C-alpha positions, 0 to 999 in steps of 0.5 A: 500500499505504501509503494502504491501511495508514493507511486501515485505520488511520483506520477503526481508530481511529474504530471504537476510537472510536466503541465508547469514546463508546457504552460511555461512555454506556451506564450510562444506566438501562434500564428505568424500571419498575425504578427504580419499583419502587425508589422504591416500595419505599422509599416504602413503607418510609419509610411502614412506620417512620413508622407504627411511630413512630407506634405507639410513640408511641400506647404512651407516651400510653397509658402515660401515661393508664395511670400518671395514672389510677393517681395519680387511684386513690391520690387524687393530683392530676393535673396539667392543662396548658393 
C-alpha cells in the first residue's frame, strides 16, 4: 500500500511538472500571419506619417515661394543662396 501511495504521489508530481513546463512555453506566437499583419500595419503607419511630413514640407516651401513672389511684386530684392 505504501509503495502504491508513493508511486501515485510521484506520478502526480511528474504530471504537474510537465504541465508547468508546457505552460511556460505557451507564450510563443501561434500564428505568423497575425504577426506579419501587425508589422505591415506598423509599416503603413510609418509611411503615412512620412508622407504627411513630406506634405508639410512641400506646403512650407510653397508658402515661402509665395512670400518671395509677393516681395518681388513690391520691388524688394530676392535673396538667393548658393
